[in-house]
N, C-alpha and C positions, 0 to 999 in steps of 0.2 A: 723385673721380668727380663730374663736373659734373652728371650726371643726378640724383644723389641729394642732393648738397649736404651740409650738416651733419646729423648724427643728433641724437637727443634729448639726448645728452651734449655736443653741440657739436663732436664729432670728425668729421673728413673722412677718407674712404678714401684710401690711398696705394697705388694699383694696383702690383703687383709687389714690394711691400715684403718679403713672405715667399714667394719663389718655390719654396721647398723644402718646402712642405706637401703634403698628399695629399688627393685627392677620392675618396671611396668611393661607388660606384654599385651599387645592387642590380641583379643580373643576373636577369632574369625566367626562371623555370623553363621547360623545354621544354614546349610545348603537348601536352596529352594524356598526360603522364607524371607522375602524382601522386607518384611516388617520386623524382623528380629532386631532386638536392641544391640547396639554396638557397645562392647564392654572392654575394660582393661582389667587384667588380673595382675595384682601386685604381689610379688614374692620377695623373700629374703635372698641375698646373693648366694647363700649356701645351697639354694635349690639348683644352681648351676653345677654343683659338685655331686649331685645325686647320681647313682649308678646308671639310671636310665638315660642320662644325657651323655651323648658321645663325647669322648675326650680325644684330643686336647681342646676341642671347641669350647666346652663348658669351662675348663680351667682358664683358658685365655680370656674369655668373657668375664669370669670371676675376678681375675687379676686386674683387668682394665676397670671393671666396675668398682672394686674396693680399694684399688691402689692408685687411682688417678690423683695427681698432686692437688687438684682443686676440689676434690670430693669432700663433702661435709656430712656429718651424721644426719640421718633422716632425709637426705636428698632422694628425690624420686627421679630415676634415670630410665630412659627408653633406649631401645636398640639403635634408633636413629642418632641419639646423643653419643653413643659409643662409637658409631661410625664417624661422626664429626671429630670426636676426640682422637680416634686412631689416625686421623689425617695430620696430627702433630708429629707423627713419625713419617717423615717425607717419603720414604720408599716403601711403606707398608700399607697394604689394603687387605681386606678379608681374603681376597683371592690369592694374593701373594703369600699369605700366611697359611693357606689351605684350611681356612676356618669358614664354617657355614653357620652364621649366627641365627638364621631362620630355622635351621634344623634343631639347633640347641633350644631355641624358644619353643618350637613345637613339642619337643620332648618334655620340657618343663610343664607346658600346658597339659599334655597328656597325663603327666604325673599328678597334676593338680586335679584334673577331672576324675581320675581314678581314686583320689583320696590319699595318695602316698606323699603328697607335698602340700604344705599349708600355703594358702594364698587368700587374698582379699579381692572379691569381685566388686568392681566399681563401674556402674553403668551411666547411661545418659550421654554418651558421646555423639557428637554430630558427625556426619559423613566427612566434613572438612577436617575435624579433629582426628578422625581415624586415618585420613590421608597424611596428616602431619606426622603421625607415628611411623609412617613408612618412608617418608621422604626427608632425608637429612637437611635439606635446604629450608624447610618450613620451621625455622627455629622460633620465630615470634609466636606463632600459634601454639607450638608445643610448650613454650614457656607459660602461656596463659592457661593451658590445660594442666600443666604441672602444678601451678599455683592453686587451681580449683580442686584438683584431686588430693593435693597435700592436705588441704583442710579436711577432706573426708577421711583421710588416713588418720589424721590427728584426733578427730572426734571418735573414730572407732577404737583407737589405741586408748584413749581416756576411758571409754566404756569398758574396755578389756581390763584396765587397771582396777576398776571398781570391785570391792569385795563381793558383790552379788553376781559377778560375771561367771563364777564357777571355775575360774582358773585355779590351778594348783601350784604350790611352790615348785620352781624349776621350769614351769611352762614358758615357752617362747611365744611372743606375739605372732611372728611369722616364721 
């Protein structure tokens, strides 16, 4: 990614290196309903490249999500994780890059709600887990949540692979 260059470890992002990871976005609760379930919507990185997502915001998030040197296939990554990873570039922050990750996330969620983007809705988050998705410093709790949600994603993926799922050749999971 030319915009970021080398990080503190001397590594450069390779956008698209891991296209089969996942982005988990906190879905805001319905206004006025304090009992609404807190959920995460999991999407493929390509959702960030959808025309409804403002650019270059979506492209930069996509490159950081899929090109980070430590990213592995099937990793579940949250915006707070990307914020932490961006700190490896000592002079760069979202503001200095003129990138609004929350606006890009909101556009992806709007595309998912309207049916234009595929996504997986995972519920049952506690208020503390939801807070961890918004605060980069809460890494331990976010890691516990990532582990729990990864199991749900894996089970859903296996059901999707089953011949009775109705999927067609060439269909993508997310």
